C-alpha positions in Angstrom: 195.0 146.6 141.2 195.3 148.1 144.3 193.5 147.9 147.8 193.2 150.2 151.0 194.9 147.8 153.2 198.8 147.8 153.5 198.7 144.2 152.8 197.0 143.5 149.7 198.2 145.7 147.4 198.4 145.1 143.5 202.7 145.1 143.7 202.1 141.3 145.3 200.6 139.7 142.4 202.8 141.6 140.0 205.9 140.5 141.9 204.4 136.6 141.7 203.5 136.5 138.3 201.2 133.9 136.7 200.7 130.5 136.8 198.4 128.8 134.0 198.5 125.2 135.4 195.3 123.9 137.3 196.2 122.9 141.2 199.0 125.8 141.1 196.4 128.4 140.9 195.2 130.6 143.4 191.1 130.2 143.9 188.5 131.5 145.8 187.5 128.8 147.3 190.9 128.0 148.1 191.2 131.2 150.0 188.1 130.9 151.7 189.4 127.8 153.1 192.7 129.1 154.2 190.5 132.0 156.1 188.9 129.4 157.8 191.4 127.7 159.1 193.2 131.3 160.3 189.9 131.4 162.2 189.8 128.7 163.9 193.9 129.2 165.2 192.7 132.7 166.3 189.7 131.4 168.2 192.1 128.4 170.1 194.5 130.6 170.8 191.9 133.1 172.0 190.3 130.2 173.6 193.9 129.8 175.7 194.5 133.0 177.0 190.7 133.8 177.7 190.6 130.5 180.1 193.9 131.9 181.9 192.6 135.5 182.2 189.2 133.9 184.0 191.2 131.2 185.9 193.9 131.5 188.2 196.5 133.0 185.6 196.0 136.4 184.5 199.7 137.7 185.3 200.7 134.9 182.2 198.1 135.8 180.2 198.9 139.2 180.3 202.7 138.4 179.2 201.0 136.2 176.3 198.8 139.2 175.3 202.1 141.5 175.5 204.1 138.8 173.4 201.1 137.9 170.9 200.9 141.8 170.0 204.4 142.4 169.4 204.8 139.0 167.8 201.7 139.6 165.8 203.3 142.7 164.4 206.2 141.5 163.4 205.2 138.6 162.1 202.6 140.6 159.8 206.0 142.6 158.5 207.5 139.3 157.3 204.7 138.3 155.5 204.1 141.9 153.8 208.2 141.8 152.6 207.9 138.2 152.0 204.6 136.7 150.6 205.8 133.3 149.5 206.5 132.7 153.3 202.4 132.8 154.3 202.0 129.8 154.3 203.8 128.9 157.4 203.9 132.9 158.6 200.4 133.6 158.5 199.0 130.5 160.6 201.8 131.9 163.0 200.5 135.6 162.9 196.9 134.3 163.5 197.9 132.1 167.0 199.7 135.2 168.0 196.9 137.6 167.5 194.5 134.9 168.9 196.7 134.8 172.4 196.6 138.7 172.4 192.8 138.8 171.4 191.7 136.3 174.1 193.4 138.3 177.1 192.2 142.2 176.3 188.3 140.2 175.3 188.3 138.3 178.8 189.7 141.7 180.7 186.8 143.7 179.0 184.1 141.1 179.5 185.1 140.6 183.0 184.2 144.4 183.1 181.3 144.6 180.9 180.1 140.9 180.7 178.6 140.1 177.5 180.3 142.3 175.6 183.2 140.3 173.9 180.5 138.1 172.2 178.5 141.0 171.3 181.4 142.4 169.4 182.1 139.0 167.7 178.7 138.8 166.3 178.6 142.5 165.0 181.9 141.5 163.4 180.2 138.9 161.5 177.5 141.0 160.9 179.6 143.1 159.0 181.7 140.7 157.4 178.4 139.2 155.8 176.8 142.5 155.0 179.8 144.2 152.9 180.3 140.6 151.4 176.2 141.1 149.9 177.0 144.6 149.4 180.5 143.7 147.4 178.9 140.3 145.3 175.1 142.0 144.6 177.5 145.1 143.1 175.5 147.8 145.5 179.3 149.1 146.3 182.1 148.6 143.8 186.1 149.5 144.2 186.1 151.6 141.6 189.8 153.3 141.3 187.9 156.5 142.9 186.4 154.4 146.0 189.9 152.9 146.4 191.6 156.1 146.5 189.1 157.2 149.1 189.6 154.6 151.7 193.2 154.6 150.8 193.3 157.8 152.3 191.2 157.3 155.0 192.7 154.3 156.2 196.0 156.2 156.2 194.5 159.4 158.4 193.2 156.7 160.9 196.7 155.3 160.9 198.3 158.6 161.3 195.9 159.7 164.1 196.8 155.9 165.7 200.5 157.2 165.8 199.9 160.7 167.0 198.0 159.2 169.8 200.4 156.9 171.2 203.5 159.4 170.4 201.2 162.2 172.6 200.3 159.3 175.2 204.5 158.3 175.5 204.8 162.1 176.2 202.8 162.1 178.7 200.0 164.2 176.9 197.3 161.4 176.1 194.5 162.7 173.3 191.8 161.9 175.7 188.9 162.7 173.1 190.2 159.8 171.0 189.9 157.4 174.0 186.5 159.0 176.1 183.2 157.8 176.0 181.9 161.1 175.3 180.2 162.0 172.0 183.3 162.8 170.1 185.1 159.6 171.0 182.0 157.7 170.1 181.6 159.3 166.9 185.4 158.8 166.3 185.2 155.1 166.6 182.1 155.4 164.5 183.8 156.8 161.9 186.8 154.3 162.0 184.5 151.2 162.0 182.8 152.7 158.6 186.5 152.8 157.2 187.7 149.4 158.8 184.3 147.8 156.9 184.8 149.3 153.8 188.3 147.9 153.6 186.7 144.5 153.7 185.4 145.4 150.2 188.7 146.3 148.7 189.7 143.1 150.2 187.1 141.3 148.7 187.7 142.9 145.2 191.5 141.8 145.7 191.3 138.2 146.5 188.7 138.0 143.5 191.2 139.8 141.1 193.8 137.6 142.4 191.9 134.3 141.6 190.7 135.6 138.0 194.8 136.4 137.4 196.0 132.8 138.3 198.0 133.9 140.7 200.2 131.3 142.4 198.8 129.2 145.2 200.5 130.3 148.2 198.8 133.9 147.6 195.6 132.1 149.1 197.5 132.6 151.9 198.6 136.0 151.8 195.0 137.0 150.9 193.7 135.0 153.9 196.0 136.9 155.8 195.1 140.1 154.7 191.1 139.9 155.2 192.3 138.5 158.5 194.1 141.6 159.3 191.0 144.0 158.5 189.0 141.4 160.5 191.1 142.1 163.6 191.2 145.7 163.5 187.3 145.9 162.9 186.9 143.5 166.1 188.8 145.6 168.3 187.0 148.7 167.2 183.8 147.2 167.9 184.9 146.0 171.4 186.0 149.6 172.3 182.9 151.1 171.0 180.8 148.7 173.1 183.2 149.5 176.0 182.4 153.1 175.4 178.8 152.6 175.3 178.3 150.1 178.6 180.8 152.6 180.4 178.3 155.3 180.1 175.4 153.5 182.0 
């Protein structure tokens, strides 16, 4: 059992082992509850930095956004390498990412009013669309599907890293960030790849529940889905900003 999402690998369940008694088992409903709680934490933290940006304290909001981005990345690594810590570290990750998302959303929304709300709607719409396609069996997480999405996700990560390194060297890859047709096409392809990762995440959570995995992995599964949703939201925000910038 594998997922293209680097967070959601089958090795997590192999290391965790199997539990066979009622309340100690991972369940789908339990994971959904954890996802809801993490979303609430993201929204609350995002609202805090959003209000700072739109109020009279944008400088401190920028500091919190940077701290949230760096801290969220570090916390994600901790969760990946120590899944048993996820009941504590996953909520911390959600708060840190919320601080980052709230600030950047407010900044982009100030330039293009309404764009953040549109990105949220598109993210929610994509989530439920992919859930419908998964539950109806129209898209199945077959081994070939997993390999394809895994390769595509790896290619996106590699492209991000090359772009970042080139920017540090003073040679930015402008076509990846432009509002031109190529930049928009690349953005759309990345959104499709992120959406396909949701299928892998659903499959991972469902199989984990079926295997009677330990209860703490509900937090880990919720964290993995949050990683994909945050990625998807940021890509939608970038895409909408590109379209708005062309007007």
